[in-house]
C-alpha positions in Angstrom: 16.3 -57.8 69.2 16.5 -54.0 68.6 18.4 -51.9 71.1 16.0 -49.7 73.2 18.2 -46.6 73.0 18.5 -46.9 69.2 14.7 -47.1 69.0 14.4 -43.9 71.1 17.0 -42.1 69.1 15.2 -43.1 65.9 11.9 -41.7 67.3 13.6 -38.5 68.3 15.2 -38.1 64.8 11.8 -38.7 63.2 9.9 -36.3 65.5 12.4 -33.5 65.0 12.9 -34.1 61.3 9.2 -34.2 60.2 8.4 -30.5 60.9 11.6 -29.5 59.2 10.9 -31.7 56.2 7.7 -29.7 55.7 9.9 -26.8 54.6 10.7 -28.8 51.4 7.1 -28.2 50.4 6.5 -24.8 52.0 9.5 -22.9 50.7 8.9 -23.7 47.0 5.3 -22.7 47.5 6.3 -19.4 49.0 8.8 -18.8 46.2 6.0 -19.5 43.7 3.7 -17.1 45.4 6.3 -14.4 45.3 7.1 -15.1 41.7 3.4 -15.0 40.6 2.1 -12.2 42.9 5.2 -10.2 43.6 6.4 -8.9 46.9 3.6 -7.3 49.0 3.9 -3.6 49.4 5.6 -2.5 52.6 7.8 0.1 54.1 11.0 -1.3 52.5 12.1 -3.5 49.8 11.9 -7.1 51.2 13.2 -8.8 48.1 16.7 -9.3 49.7 15.0 -11.0 52.7 13.2 -13.4 50.5 16.5 -14.1 48.7 18.0 -15.2 52.0 15.1 -16.7 53.8 13.7 -19.0 51.1 17.0 -20.8 50.4 17.6 -21.2 54.2 14.2 -22.7 54.7 14.8 -25.1 51.8 18.1 -26.1 53.4 16.3 -26.7 56.7 13.9 -28.9 54.8 16.8 -30.9 53.4 18.2 -31.4 56.9 14.7 -32.5 58.1 14.5 -35.0 55.2 18.0 -36.3 56.2 16.8 -36.8 59.8 13.7 -38.7 58.7 15.7 -40.9 56.4 18.2 -41.5 59.2 15.4 -42.4 61.6 14.1 -45.0 59.2 17.5 -46.4 58.5 18.3 -46.7 62.2 15.0 -48.5 62.7 16.0 -51.0 60.0 19.6 -51.2 61.4 21.4 -50.0 58.3 25.1 -49.2 58.5 24.8 -45.9 56.5 22.2 -44.8 59.1 24.7 -45.2 61.9 27.1 -42.8 60.1 24.2 -40.4 59.3 23.1 -40.6 62.9 26.5 -39.5 64.1 26.3 -36.5 61.7 22.8 -35.6 62.9 23.9 -35.8 66.5 26.8 -33.5 65.6 24.4 -31.1 64.0 22.2 -31.1 67.1 25.2 -30.3 69.3 26.3 -27.4 67.0 22.7 -26.2 66.8 22.5 -25.8 70.6 20.6 -29.0 71.3 23.4 -30.4 73.5 21.3 -32.9 75.4 19.8 -34.5 72.2 23.2 -34.6 70.5 24.9 -36.1 73.6 22.3 -38.7 73.8 22.7 -39.5 70.1 26.4 -39.9 70.4 26.1 -41.9 73.6 23.6 -44.3 71.9 25.6 -44.7 68.6 29.1 -45.0 70.0 28.4 -47.8 72.5 30.3 -51.0 71.7 27.1 -53.1 71.3 25.7 -50.8 68.7 29.0 -50.5 66.8 29.2 -54.3 66.6 25.7 -54.6 65.1 26.3 -52.2 62.3 29.7 -53.5 61.3 
């Protein structure tokens, strides 16, 4: 029988990770557009913004893909997903999503969940 809180946490990880994972597709498309068409004319040179924003959005896409993979792993009760879930909960806390991070840590650090994954 699957733990109810682990199922909820898995759903939260999937729901927050899917939009971020879209950046894995969108940031290379934006880079390709800039490479082919150049920077649109504006008041200033925005090339340095693109050099910062595109890698950051790609990094956010990687975090989203990690969250989705963790959600699937928690759903299937994998040990690696327990460790990755702790990391994602820590990222939520550092990212300002304290209630979600605290719920993730509460869920994963309970004795019944730790016994199942070991």
